[in-house]
BALUM-186097 format. One line per 4 residues: number of its first residue (from 1); for each residue x, y, z of C-alpha. Coordinates in Angstrom, 3 decimals, padded with zeros to 6 digits. Example, Ala and Ser with C-alpha at 12.3 -4.5 7.8 and 13.67 -1.06 7.14 Angstrom:
2
1	012.300/-004.500/007.800; 013.670/-001.060/007.140
END
This chain:
860
1	-102.038/045.426/-019.506; -102.089/043.118/-016.518; -103.823/044.475/-013.487; -103.147/043.253/-009.974
5	-105.771/042.534/-007.533; -106.153/045.165/-004.806; -104.885/042.875/-002.023; -101.848/041.840/-004.016
9	-100.900/045.413/-004.725; -101.137/046.347/-001.089; -098.921/043.408/-000.174; -096.270/044.473/-002.664
13	-096.327/048.008/-001.398; -095.781/046.865/002.147; -092.722/044.815/001.015; -091.095/047.792/-000.663
17	-091.566/049.963/002.382; -090.184/047.171/004.567; -087.027/046.838/002.387; -086.424/050.563/002.477
21	-086.909/050.636/006.224; -084.553/047.741/006.795; -081.936/049.241/004.491; -082.047/052.507/006.329
25	-082.039/050.653/009.603; -078.931/048.559/008.650; -077.092/051.643/007.524; -078.026/053.306/010.737
29	-076.959/050.232/012.735; -073.490/050.052/011.023; -072.704/053.686/011.650; -074.023/053.418/015.172
33	-072.008/050.260/015.841; -068.770/052.027/014.922; -069.611/054.887/017.269; -070.615/052.586/020.127
37	-067.469/050.394/019.720; -065.233/053.418/019.588; -066.899/054.851/022.718; -066.412/051.550/024.580
41	-062.756/051.369/023.553; -062.166/054.975/024.561; -063.495/054.061/028.010; -061.153/050.995/027.994
45	-064.206/048.766/028.273; -062.668/046.202/025.978; -065.024/043.366/026.874; -068.094/045.472/025.940
49	-066.317/046.637/022.786; -065.701/043.029/021.714; -069.353/042.084/022.404; -070.524/045.014/020.265
53	-068.050/044.070/017.516; -069.206/040.478/017.378; -072.907/041.503/017.350; -072.269/043.984/014.547
57	-070.332/041.479/012.485; -073.139/038.947/012.910; -075.651/041.427/011.514; -073.517/042.961/008.746
61	-071.371/041.012/006.235; -069.675/044.064/004.705; -068.407/045.886/007.748; -065.011/047.568/007.209
65	-065.303/049.982/010.117; -066.045/047.412/012.835; -063.467/044.986/011.465; -060.920/047.776/011.571
69	-061.821/048.479/015.204; -061.597/044.778/016.039; -058.056/044.761/014.527; -057.215/047.835/016.632
73	-058.600/046.045/019.695; -056.362/042.991/019.081; -053.164/045.084/019.167; -054.252/047.138/022.155
77	-051.760/046.134/024.880; -054.380/046.183/027.639; -056.715/043.868/025.734; -056.499/040.436/027.414
81	-056.532/038.591/024.128; -053.812/040.676/022.468; -053.004/038.893/019.193; -051.099/040.326/016.233
85	-052.172/037.526/013.913; -055.857/038.202/014.579; -055.276/041.893/014.113; -053.660/041.123/010.750
89	-056.602/038.985/009.629; -059.212/041.608/010.558; -057.423/044.548/008.992; -056.922/042.676/005.755
93	-060.689/041.833/005.698; -061.499/045.443/006.606; -059.506/046.648/003.580; -061.375/044.172/001.374
97	-064.755/045.364/002.744; -063.742/048.971/002.223; -063.244/048.302/-001.475; -066.841/046.984/-001.937
101	-068.722/049.175/000.597; -071.382/051.607/-000.745; -070.785/055.306/-000.879; -073.074/056.127/002.036
105	-071.186/053.735/004.328; -067.873/055.214/003.275; -069.158/058.720/003.990; -070.352/057.611/007.422
109	-066.896/056.042/008.100; -065.192/059.217/006.969; -067.268/061.116/009.511; -065.882/058.661/012.094
113	-062.324/059.401/010.790; -061.950/055.962/009.208; -060.599/056.105/005.649; -058.636/053.721/003.475
117	-055.474/055.568/004.494; -056.409/054.857/008.109; -056.656/051.157/007.311; -053.321/051.104/005.418
121	-051.547/052.976/008.213; -052.971/050.522/010.736; -051.782/047.579/008.627; -048.284/049.085/008.569
125	-048.444/049.343/012.357; -049.375/045.670/012.571; -046.506/044.796/010.184; -044.077/046.749/012.372
129	-045.307/044.916/015.480; -044.979/041.560/013.690; -041.483/042.520/012.531; -040.457/043.516/016.069
133	-041.849/040.235/017.366; -039.864/038.226/014.788; -036.768/040.264/015.535; -037.176/039.670/019.278
137	-037.674/035.941/018.792; -034.798/035.803/016.262; -035.700/032.342/014.988; -035.984/030.857/011.543
141	-039.682/030.154/012.155; -040.497/033.690/013.289; -038.813/035.225/010.286; -040.351/032.670/007.930
145	-043.819/033.423/009.357; -043.314/037.142/008.896; -042.143/036.622/005.312; -045.160/034.458/004.472
149	-047.783/036.672/006.172; -046.400/040.020/005.083; -044.950/039.565/001.567; -045.601/043.232/000.796
153	-043.774/044.531/003.885; -040.897/046.936/003.352; -039.060/044.956/006.090; -039.374/041.786/004.017
157	-035.854/042.016/002.567; -034.355/042.353/006.024; -036.508/039.471/007.203; -035.372/037.258/004.326
161	-031.737/038.099/004.983; -032.192/037.452/008.720; -033.881/034.125/008.066; -031.182/033.127/005.550
165	-028.479/034.199/007.982; -029.869/031.930/010.697; -030.234/029.058/008.228; -026.737/029.712/006.846
169	-025.288/029.760/010.356; -026.977/026.482/011.133; -025.948/024.447/008.100; -022.949/022.140/008.248
173	-020.275/023.918/006.215; -018.536/020.611/005.622; -021.640/018.932/004.218; -022.036/018.981/000.457
177	-025.720/018.017/000.764; -026.513/020.805/003.271; -024.818/023.414/001.110; -026.543/022.205/-002.038
181	-029.972/022.113/-000.316; -029.516/025.709/000.802; -028.717/026.836/-002.725; -031.809/025.072/-004.099
185	-034.159/026.246/-001.329; -032.908/029.859/-001.261; -031.706/030.687/-004.778; -031.950/034.468/-004.231
189	-030.337/034.599/-000.794; -027.603/037.128/-000.170; -025.659/034.162/001.243; -025.759/032.319/-002.055
193	-022.325/033.583/-003.253; -020.708/032.736/000.078; -022.441/029.361/000.159; -021.352/028.712/-003.405
197	-017.767/029.609/-002.518; -017.813/027.293/000.490; -019.300/024.565/-001.685; -016.637/025.185/-004.338
201	-013.881/025.101/-001.743; -015.263/021.905/-000.265; -015.634/020.333/-003.699; -012.094/021.278/-004.697
205	-010.801/020.014/-001.349; -012.659/016.716/-001.702; -011.558/016.310/-005.314; -007.994/016.941/-004.154
209	-008.294/014.417/-001.339; -009.866/011.891/-003.682; -007.034/012.659/-006.148; -009.517/012.832/-009.004
213	-008.218/014.804/-011.968; -011.477/014.160/-013.837; -013.607/015.773/-011.110; -011.262/018.755/-010.875
217	-011.301/019.267/-014.635; -015.106/019.066/-014.718; -015.344/021.572/-011.848; -013.036/023.989/-013.684
221	-015.072/023.661/-016.876; -018.426/024.182/-015.134; -017.369/026.920/-012.695; -015.513/029.489/-014.776
225	-016.473/032.341/-012.445; -015.822/030.495/-009.188; -013.450/031.996/-006.656; -011.918/028.526/-006.320
229	-011.318/027.926/-010.008; -007.654/028.937/-009.674; -007.294/026.755/-006.580; -008.718/023.838/-008.528
233	-006.277/024.505/-011.382; -003.340/024.632/-008.925; -004.440/021.294/-007.452; -004.832/019.895/-010.934
237	-001.287/020.961/-011.824; 000.043/019.014/-008.850; -001.951/015.914/-009.792; -001.098/016.140/-013.481
241	002.655/016.372/-012.779; 003.062/013.516/-010.297; 005.622/011.759/-012.494; 007.787/014.891/-012.782
245	008.157/014.496/-016.547; 008.488/017.490/-018.833; 005.616/016.281/-021.007; 003.241/016.458/-018.017
249	004.068/020.132/-017.528; 003.857/020.712/-021.268; 000.380/019.199/-021.641; -000.867/021.207/-018.648
253	000.430/024.463/-020.152; -001.240/023.617/-023.451; -004.632/023.046/-021.807; -004.474/025.944/-019.309
257	-002.343/028.582/-021.069; -003.447/031.658/-019.126; -003.655/030.950/-015.394; -001.558/031.612/-012.315
261	-000.717/027.906/-012.211; 000.602/028.133/-015.781; 003.322/030.508/-014.635; 004.333/028.009/-011.981
265	004.300/025.164/-014.523; 006.510/027.173/-016.895; 008.950/027.943/-014.060; 009.247/024.276/-013.130
269	009.545/023.149/-016.733; 012.132/025.816/-017.486; 014.490/024.573/-014.758; 013.925/020.899/-015.607
273	014.649/021.618/-019.246; 017.666/023.740/-018.292; 019.050/020.718/-016.424; 018.684/018.843/-019.701
277	020.437/021.532/-021.743; 017.185/023.124/-022.987; 016.602/020.239/-025.394; 012.824/020.658/-025.183
281	012.624/024.422/-024.756; 011.187/025.177/-028.212; 008.470/022.575/-027.728; 006.708/024.742/-025.175
285	007.896/028.174/-026.241; 006.612/027.972/-029.809; 002.962/027.266/-029.039; 002.619/029.334/-025.887
289	000.857/032.689/-026.128; 003.700/034.290/-024.164; 006.379/032.750/-026.346; 008.304/036.014/-026.757
293	008.355/036.529/-022.988; 009.461/032.954/-022.437; 012.242/033.277/-024.940; 013.363/036.432/-023.181
297	013.362/034.605/-019.842; 015.617/031.957/-021.321; 017.949/034.519/-022.851; 018.128/036.622/-019.682
301	018.766/033.535/-017.589; 021.697/032.622/-019.809; 023.260/036.067/-019.517; 026.007/036.570/-016.987
305	025.517/039.248/-014.368; 028.124/040.552/-011.998; 027.904/042.327/-008.657; 029.933/045.464/-007.990
309	030.229/047.462/-004.787; 028.910/050.970/-004.542; 027.626/051.431/-000.995; 025.289/048.530/-001.772
313	025.783/045.778/-004.300; 024.275/046.413/-007.729; 023.802/043.837/-010.476; 025.392/044.633/-013.805
317	024.603/042.388/-016.771; 026.910/041.981/-019.710; 024.395/044.098/-021.591; 025.130/046.960/-019.153
321	021.668/046.693/-017.602; 021.682/047.664/-013.920; 019.350/046.064/-011.377; 019.487/047.944/-008.087
325	019.351/046.044/-004.803; 019.662/046.830/-001.116; 022.280/044.125/-000.557; 024.996/044.985/001.899
329	026.806/041.675/001.402; 026.838/038.897/-001.172; 027.929/035.282/-001.120; 031.665/034.731/-001.483
333	030.863/032.336/-004.321; 029.551/035.267/-006.359; 032.903/037.013/-006.082; 034.709/033.852/-007.137
337	032.271/032.418/-009.668; 029.989/035.307/-010.557; 026.227/035.097/-010.923; 026.328/031.947/-012.973
341	023.485/030.382/-011.020; 019.818/031.276/-011.056; 019.706/033.171/-007.758; 021.768/035.565/-005.669
345	022.511/034.897/-002.011; 023.308/037.827/000.210; 021.982/039.953/003.042; 020.281/043.280/003.515
349	019.426/045.265/006.622; 016.805/042.672/007.614; 018.995/039.582/007.261; 019.736/036.785/004.797
353	017.929/037.054/001.476; 017.783/035.255/-001.879; 017.155/037.316/-005.006; 016.486/036.549/-008.642
357	019.016/037.644/-011.232; 016.729/040.592/-011.849; 017.207/041.667/-008.239; 013.685/040.816/-007.023
361	013.222/039.154/-003.623; 012.425/035.441/-003.776; 013.090/033.943/-000.355; 014.167/035.074/003.079
365	017.007/032.817/004.160; 020.364/031.402/003.170; 021.033/028.810/000.472; 022.504/025.744/002.153
369	022.572/023.620/-000.991; 021.548/023.794/-004.633; 019.699/020.508/-005.163; 019.569/020.879/-008.948
373	016.583/020.958/-011.326; 015.577/024.350/-009.902; 015.438/023.435/-006.184; 017.241/024.891/-003.184
377	017.751/023.771/000.384; 017.272/026.998/002.365; 018.123/027.749/005.972; 015.507/030.122/007.377
381	016.865/030.203/010.906; 014.084/028.294/012.618; 013.758/025.675/009.882; 015.490/024.072/006.933
385	013.148/024.117/003.952; 013.077/023.141/000.287; 012.215/025.937/-002.148; 011.887/026.143/-005.881
389	013.944/028.892/-007.486; 010.725/030.583/-008.544; 010.155/031.324/-004.832; 007.613/028.563/-004.071
393	008.179/026.650/-000.839; 007.930/022.922/-001.479; 008.739/021.293/001.886; 009.190/022.644/005.413
397	011.277/021.457/008.363; 013.488/018.858/006.693; 016.968/017.689/007.650; 018.223/017.059/004.126
401	016.862/016.583/000.627; 017.904/015.340/-002.793; 016.486/015.451/-006.310; 016.356/011.993/-007.883
405	016.505/011.651/-011.666; 015.068/015.197/-012.033; 011.784/013.407/-011.392; 011.121/013.077/-007.665
409	012.176/014.810/-004.471; 013.648/012.734/-001.670; 013.597/014.342/001.776; 014.397/013.245/005.324
413	013.124/014.384/008.663; 013.665/011.369/010.884; 013.486/008.971/007.946; 013.327/009.356/004.194
417	010.159/009.894/002.179; 009.519/010.424/-001.517; 007.699/013.479/-002.859; 006.701/014.864/-006.219
421	008.575/017.899/-007.488; 005.649/020.007/-006.296; 005.865/018.613/-002.749; 003.088/015.992/-002.768
425	003.966/013.021/-000.553; 004.162/009.773/-002.513; 005.225/007.764/000.530; 005.280/008.170/004.281
429	008.485/008.856/006.242; 009.722/005.373/007.056; 012.666/004.503/004.830; 016.358/004.231/005.624
433	017.152/005.196/002.042; 015.576/005.745/-001.365; 017.659/005.577/-004.544; 017.495/004.794/-008.233
437	019.549/002.683/-010.622; 018.599/002.207/-014.236; 014.811/002.373/-014.407; 014.416/000.813/-010.949
441	013.543/002.611/-007.709; 014.846/001.094/-004.497; 013.448/001.583/-000.990; 015.609/000.345/001.885
445	014.306/-000.441/005.343; 016.166/-002.400/008.033; 018.659/-003.890/005.526; 015.889/-005.105/003.217
449	014.979/-003.683/-000.163; 011.757/-003.107/-002.035; 012.072/-002.573/-005.789; 009.483/-000.786/-007.900
453	009.184/001.247/-011.099; 008.513/004.986/-011.269; 005.252/004.283/-013.095; 004.076/002.041/-010.255
457	004.905/004.757/-007.731; 002.727/007.252/-009.606; -000.063/004.760/-010.377; -000.355/003.815/-006.707
461	-000.732/007.440/-005.588; -004.513/007.207/-005.255; -004.615/004.015/-003.212; -001.267/004.392/-001.453
465	002.073/002.793/-002.220; 002.369/-000.840/-001.143; 005.922/-002.162/-000.905; 007.225/-005.637/-000.213
469	010.695/-005.718/001.318; 011.703/-009.066/-000.155; 015.184/-008.278/-001.446; 018.477/-008.744/000.387
473	020.441/-007.429/-002.586; 020.245/-006.918/-006.325; 022.379/-006.929/-009.448; 021.462/-004.597/-012.280
477	021.608/-006.412/-015.629; 020.663/-003.337/-017.654; 018.418/-000.316/-017.158; 015.281/-002.455/-017.502
481	016.345/-005.730/-015.899; 017.608/-006.649/-012.447; 018.386/-009.850/-010.562; 017.031/-009.914/-007.023
485	018.578/-011.945/-004.194; 016.925/-013.247/-001.028; 018.767/-015.877/000.980; 019.480/-018.714/-001.468
489	016.749/-017.523/-003.856; 016.949/-015.362/-006.962; 014.435/-013.660/-009.241; 014.623/-011.670/-012.454
493	012.605/-008.456/-012.360; 011.635/-006.059/-015.142; 011.483/-002.347/-014.456; 007.702/-002.389/-014.882
497	007.485/-004.658/-011.837; 006.800/-007.880/-013.745; 008.873/-010.993/-013.012; 010.654/-012.643/-015.918
501	011.770/-015.293/-013.469; 009.913/-015.695/-010.160; 011.629/-016.323/-006.839; 013.296/-019.723/-006.657
505	016.395/-021.628/-005.564; 018.235/-021.168/-008.837; 020.975/-019.158/-010.496; 019.901/-016.793/-013.250
509	021.946/-016.143/-016.386; 020.278/-013.200/-018.144; 020.514/-012.624/-021.867; 018.691/-010.248/-024.198
513	016.924/-013.082/-026.075; 017.986/-016.383/-024.534; 018.302/-016.031/-020.772; 018.273/-019.188/-018.688
517	018.248/-020.505/-015.129; 020.113/-023.279/-013.377; 018.693/-025.176/-010.406; 018.721/-028.687/-009.004
521	016.639/-029.909/-011.961; 019.161/-028.642/-014.487; 019.175/-025.765/-016.970; 016.131/-024.144/-018.557
525	015.336/-021.103/-020.678; 013.078/-018.680/-018.852; 010.058/-017.270/-020.564; 006.247/-017.243/-020.510
529	006.008/-021.007/-021.078; 006.809/-023.758/-018.597; 010.466/-024.649/-018.320; 012.004/-027.508/-020.267
533	015.129/-028.674/-018.430; 018.440/-029.674/-019.991; 021.602/-031.092/-018.417; 023.555/-028.020/-019.572
537	023.004/-024.642/-021.263; 025.315/-021.840/-022.313; 024.504/-018.712/-024.321; 026.325/-015.765/-025.885
541	025.418/-013.302/-028.639; 026.548/-015.747/-031.335; 025.544/-019.204/-030.124; 023.275/-021.288/-027.947
545	024.846/-024.461/-026.612; 022.461/-027.105/-025.259; 023.240/-030.530/-023.890; 020.396/-032.953/-024.577
549	021.821/-036.055/-022.890; 025.145/-037.804/-022.387; 027.267/-037.224/-025.504; 024.379/-035.437/-027.180
553	024.884/-031.724/-027.753; 023.096/-029.153/-029.873; 024.816/-026.001/-031.106; 022.545/-023.217/-032.409
557	023.617/-020.065/-034.209; 021.933/-016.882/-033.056; 023.261/-015.057/-036.123; 022.749/-017.480/-039.048
561	019.710/-019.466/-037.886; 021.203/-022.952/-038.055; 021.804/-025.754/-035.591; 023.971/-028.826/-035.593
565	023.966/-031.949/-033.360; 027.306/-032.929/-031.846; 028.545/-035.904/-029.828; 031.539/-034.174/-028.304
569	031.206/-031.468/-025.678; 031.416/-027.871/-026.806; 032.777/-024.683/-025.283; 031.708/-021.236/-026.509
573	034.697/-018.959/-027.151; 033.170/-015.789/-028.610; 030.221/-014.806/-030.751; 032.284/-015.908/-033.772
577	033.663/-019.293/-032.729; 033.113/-022.297/-030.468; 035.460/-025.101/-029.486; 034.451/-028.710/-030.029
581	036.491/-030.665/-027.475; 037.548/-034.288/-027.700; 040.503/-036.286/-028.958; 040.864/-033.890/-031.877
585	039.679/-030.416/-030.880; 038.000/-028.366/-033.572; 036.778/-024.837/-033.994; 033.355/-024.185/-035.491
589	032.394/-020.801/-036.934; 029.207/-018.955/-037.840; 029.462/-020.101/-041.485; 029.462/-023.716/-040.104
593	033.087/-024.247/-041.136; 034.866/-026.687/-038.825; 038.634/-026.354/-038.437; 040.824/-029.011/-036.840
597	043.345/-027.276/-034.554; 045.303/-030.254/-033.163; 045.757/-031.463/-029.608; 043.370/-030.818/-026.740
601	045.730/-028.890/-024.466; 046.502/-026.095/-026.916; 045.771/-022.748/-025.227; 043.333/-020.413/-026.932
605	043.050/-016.665/-026.663; 039.832/-014.956/-027.730; 039.008/-011.240/-027.767; 035.308/-010.615/-027.271
609	035.594/-007.445/-029.343; 037.762/-008.912/-032.109; 036.611/-011.277/-034.856; 039.860/-013.251/-034.518
613	040.574/-016.422/-032.620; 044.153/-016.961/-031.512; 045.401/-020.526/-031.081; 048.753/-020.795/-029.312
617	051.040/-023.773/-029.722; 054.248/-024.796/-031.418; 052.702/-023.115/-034.419; 050.394/-020.278/-033.394
621	047.379/-019.470/-035.539; 045.346/-016.347/-036.206; 041.920/-017.396/-037.498; 039.258/-014.986/-038.737
625	035.526/-015.191/-038.061; 035.001/-017.348/-041.193; 037.433/-020.024/-040.032; 040.197/-018.933/-042.382
629	043.751/-019.075/-041.038; 045.068/-015.613/-041.708; 048.623/-016.458/-040.750; 050.587/-018.794/-038.549
633	054.077/-018.987/-037.209; 056.442/-020.272/-034.608; 056.053/-017.234/-032.358; 056.792/-016.865/-028.681
637	053.671/-014.732/-028.354; 050.883/-013.151/-030.355; 048.735/-010.302/-029.041; 045.740/-008.777/-030.787
641	046.351/-004.992/-031.035; 043.155/-004.113/-032.910; 040.880/-005.564/-035.585; 043.665/-005.676/-038.149
645	047.034/-005.643/-036.338; 048.891/-008.163/-034.200; 051.959/-007.866/-032.055; 054.212/-010.921/-032.414
649	057.446/-011.870/-030.676; 060.247/-014.321/-031.288; 063.437/-014.681/-029.270; 062.411/-011.632/-027.195
653	062.077/-009.417/-030.245; 058.813/-007.804/-031.280; 057.175/-006.882/-034.531; 053.764/-006.129/-036.020
657	051.854/-008.149/-038.618; 048.558/-007.294/-040.280; 045.599/-009.682/-040.635; 047.117/-011.128/-043.793
661	050.346/-011.952/-041.983; 052.143/-009.161/-043.798; 054.927/-007.479/-041.931; 054.143/-003.958/-040.823
665	057.122/-003.756/-038.506; 059.861/-006.401/-038.590; 060.419/-008.644/-035.573; 063.523/-006.824/-034.387
669	062.446/-004.453/-031.633; 062.995/-004.697/-027.907; 059.515/-003.382/-027.098; 056.485/-001.894/-028.821
673	053.092/-000.436/-027.848; 050.043/001.065/-029.544; 048.566/004.366/-028.360; 046.410/006.954/-030.168
677	047.085/005.434/-033.575; 050.851/005.502/-033.051; 052.960/002.373/-032.603; 056.041/003.221/-030.605
681	058.984/000.810/-030.738; 062.346/000.671/-028.989; 065.590/-000.605/-030.419; 068.912/-000.209/-028.628
685	067.317/002.316/-026.259; 066.246/004.528/-029.123; 062.608/005.133/-029.932; 060.907/005.103/-033.293
689	057.290/005.219/-034.341; 054.763/004.101/-036.915; 051.815/006.388/-037.609; 048.947/004.096/-038.528
693	046.776/006.983/-039.722; 049.322/007.960/-042.417; 051.280/004.681/-042.785; 054.470/006.524/-041.909
697	057.471/004.966/-040.160; 060.093/006.950/-038.274; 063.470/005.394/-037.507; 064.402/004.647/-033.925
701	066.650/007.630/-033.353; 064.649/009.524/-030.690; 064.680/009.683/-026.899; 060.916/009.798/-026.274
705	057.681/008.744/-027.922; 056.659/010.792/-030.900; 053.478/012.808/-030.505; 051.440/014.544/-033.168
709	051.280/018.335/-032.962; 049.037/019.510/-035.777; 050.545/018.103/-038.986; 053.969/017.714/-037.363
713	055.531/015.435/-034.752; 057.168/016.341/-031.493; 060.417/014.419/-031.005; 063.297/014.500/-028.524
717	067.027/014.392/-029.185; 070.012/015.196/-026.983; 067.680/016.039/-024.104; 065.672/018.686/-026.026
721	062.511/018.739/-028.125; 062.038/019.710/-031.725; 059.403/019.339/-034.425; 059.780/017.126/-037.498
725	057.546/016.702/-040.521; 056.165/013.492/-041.986; 059.448/012.909/-043.840; 061.446/013.149/-040.613
729	062.915/016.525/-041.591; 063.534/018.980/-038.763; 061.083/021.899/-038.798; 061.934/023.464/-035.439
733	065.369/022.725/-033.970; 065.892/020.360/-031.052; 066.503/023.100/-028.526; 063.197/023.434/-026.660
737	062.230/022.163/-023.220; 058.633/021.527/-024.290; 055.992/022.267/-026.920; 052.315/023.079/-026.478
741	049.832/022.890/-029.324; 047.848/026.126/-029.704; 046.201/026.480/-033.147; 046.576/024.780/-036.509
745	049.504/027.031/-037.332; 050.779/028.127/-033.905; 052.614/026.307/-031.118; 054.142/027.411/-027.836
749	057.785/026.540/-027.427; 059.561/026.825/-024.068; 063.249/027.726/-023.817; 064.625/028.390/-020.347
753	062.205/030.936/-018.813; 060.957/032.199/-022.153; 057.820/031.010/-023.926; 057.496/031.774/-027.615
757	054.371/031.601/-029.766; 055.772/030.223/-033.017; 054.176/030.365/-036.467; 054.695/026.946/-038.065
761	054.586/028.461/-041.535; 057.236/031.147/-040.992; 058.987/029.526/-038.018; 059.029/032.988/-036.450
765	058.005/033.857/-032.867; 054.979/036.152/-032.832; 055.025/036.675/-029.074; 057.510/036.020/-026.288
769	056.483/035.891/-022.628; 058.026/034.828/-019.348; 054.957/033.206/-017.756; 052.118/031.249/-019.330
773	049.168/029.500/-017.728; 045.845/028.095/-019.045; 042.827/030.341/-018.586; 039.645/028.238/-018.929
777	036.528/030.206/-019.800; 034.044/027.484/-020.689; 033.571/028.077/-024.409; 037.074/029.384/-025.112
781	040.514/028.274/-024.009; 042.725/031.273/-023.349; 046.274/031.694/-022.087; 047.284/034.229/-019.455
785	050.799/035.469/-019.997; 053.185/037.887/-018.309; 054.847/040.535/-020.399; 057.107/043.423/-019.610
789	054.338/045.590/-018.082; 051.994/043.028/-016.538; 049.547/040.271/-017.331; 047.802/039.881/-020.673
793	045.468/037.379/-022.279; 045.704/035.613/-025.605; 043.148/033.508/-027.405; 043.115/031.280/-030.442
797	042.414/034.265/-032.657; 045.011/036.554/-031.145; 045.678/038.789/-028.153; 042.542/039.661/-026.181
801	044.111/041.807/-023.464; 047.417/043.593/-023.669; 049.949/042.830/-020.868; 049.201/045.855/-018.706
805	047.184/044.403/-015.818; 048.159/043.625/-012.235; 045.977/040.524/-012.296; 043.480/038.806/-014.595
809	040.967/036.275/-013.254; 037.984/034.407/-014.637; 034.779/034.996/-012.674; 032.355/032.210/-013.492
813	032.175/028.491/-014.144; 032.789/026.286/-017.159; 029.610/027.469/-018.887; 029.570/031.234/-018.479
817	031.322/034.119/-016.772; 033.376/037.282/-017.280; 037.013/038.258/-017.290; 037.990/040.548/-014.429
821	041.161/042.545/-015.150; 042.645/044.671/-012.348; 045.049/047.513/-012.953; 046.473/048.950/-009.730
825	047.591/052.559/-009.825; 049.939/052.975/-006.837; 050.404/056.692/-007.304; 046.631/057.181/-006.981
829	046.128/054.413/-004.451; 043.145/052.803/-006.169; 042.283/049.931/-008.491; 040.687/050.217/-011.914
833	038.764/047.019/-012.599; 037.529/046.292/-016.089; 035.114/043.488/-016.914; 035.282/041.765/-020.309
837	033.217/038.989/-021.817; 034.897/035.768/-022.954; 035.640/037.243/-026.388; 037.444/040.235/-024.879
841	034.618/042.760/-025.403; 034.604/045.411/-022.681; 031.534/045.410/-020.435; 032.298/047.878/-017.672
845	035.127/049.725/-015.919; 034.924/050.693/-012.263; 037.380/052.420/-009.939; 037.691/051.047/-006.375
849	039.457/052.081/-003.240; 041.621/049.387/-001.703; 038.900/048.673/000.881; 036.140/048.374/-001.696
853	038.342/046.351/-004.046; 038.787/043.680/-001.386; 035.020/043.333/-001.194; 034.643/042.441/-004.861
857	037.829/040.385/-005.073; 037.578/036.627/-004.824; 039.289/035.514/-001.623; 039.775/031.919/-002.704
END
């Protein structure tokens, strides 16, 4: 046991008593300080209260009550140093002190009505004051300060939204960087969706202006939920279809099969393909997810629909489907031609209107012109516009327009400009004309021409089309080649814009493989290499003739790959033969055979389409392409009829020889001619014939040319027509005014005012009528006839309509339509109109008053 010395023990005892005294004193001081500060503040002695607060805080580190009162003092309006920030700092420290204060202090504070709830309520008061201050200042900084200092405040969400609103209002909505910075800095802002939409719109707009399909496609891929995805796809459709080709629309549909723009692409492609006879229709129907619907569209569009009057016009298809409309008038063309087009023009109570064949409204206005390929020129009263038949407006306020090559749209306001089919300007409005020939596109301005290819027009879309008006005129060689003229200069231009022959003072002689030019230096073949000049050149499909020097000629065969040097000059006659001139003219052929033909002044006749060369002289010669003399003779004339027959004459008599010189017709006729495989010949004013297809000759006993009617021949004797067979035997007597071929076994024969339909097998008349006229229906050729009780209709297979109608007319065009048959009942005073399809199948019957009948009757 360790014992302390007496003095040490006393010292320790004094220290313990001192600690206890001081502890009790401090506790007493803290509680007293709160009371004294409160009393000073109640008396509004704020200066004394602050002095007491500072003294208390200097003596006591953990002092929640005084710090609370100091915070209260700082938000007291009458306190000269009113400061919400200081109040915030002291209340937060007071709450911290409260958490670590001893129990006795807390009990003392409770007696002074200061609890943790008091502190929290006071903090909420400070937050409200700070919020009101930020709201009054309404600045980004004030709201940002509130957000940072009071993260736990219930007003924080409003503060964030208010701050973001001010920032959002202040950013440049046309600045990609500002919009992107906002999204990064404020990822949870309520303005993020709107900012993103603005950014998307701006991106799509900039991609459109930059004409970048790659950027648009990347945007679509990366922004599947964007409000502007569809806009981007619509822009992309326009950029992907600049060339107006079906394949551009097809590839777009394949890549974006289920968008709003896809419907538009299908509509455009449908009409372009329709213009081409639906040659490519299955290519995009088969793969498309809506293939059944697309097929139905095609089938419906090909159906004929007709308008009838029943208070308003209703549309009746040939399937008896009825589409109701509010039309009170329809275009006169519909009455005369039916609904054979894609749209219906008419009017309702509100004015002019254009409907689809289903009766749905497409456009308000009147069709001025169908431009083709699915486009209309529409008069809308205040403007003349171009619309697509799907209802999309393409161009506004134009004077006239035209579709070129089903590929581009040409439109004029003051001057002409070129547009894509979807209305995108490819050029500005500065041209006197724009047109196409072959694969070349021509732009005319002030009597000068610029020539360019369609590919170049599309390729230059991004940078702008640059044109050089260097041409005075042009001459199209073929679809891909054109000669250009400028003053005394010429050039040879390919459709891709490349020059085969540059501008120069020369004459150009184009040829598929051996074209050449002629200028002051001589003649030269054009091509990628430098020109080699010759004194003379001549080319055709069979030969190349080249003069090397005086009396030095080279003849090349294009067909047999040989050449031969010659000293005499040469003249090309055809692809089969050339003439070597000189003292003893000779013919040279592709097999290199040389034939001496006699004196130099003998005339030659060459057919470019015939393999024969005709040499005329005292003895005329027919020479084949191998140099063999087929026949000769002392003829007055020889004419090539075809590849195997020749007309010859001697002493003003004519005959026909074949290529072997054999007599087909003797040289004894006054005249002969070849037409449709029949040689007609005249002898003593009587006409005979030779049918080359059957090697049949008919004696010259007729008064007109023989004509084939089925397996028989129409002939004329004693002023009337009859039919004979191949042996010249009379089948139908020569007592008819005329014959008309009808079917393989039926002909119409006219006698006086009676027309008989005669069976060539029985020679009996199946039908006799008094009036007959052609009735064209597009796919079928019918005859309208008049019988005892009215008009009827007969087709190749028999009678379609019995002769009971007052009138029968075709409503439609050459491709589709219906037969309208009217039967007037005078005793009842009304018309019964029946509509039939082209095969005679009944579609619909409708009774009309005289007034209503006039409204559906074609007035043309």
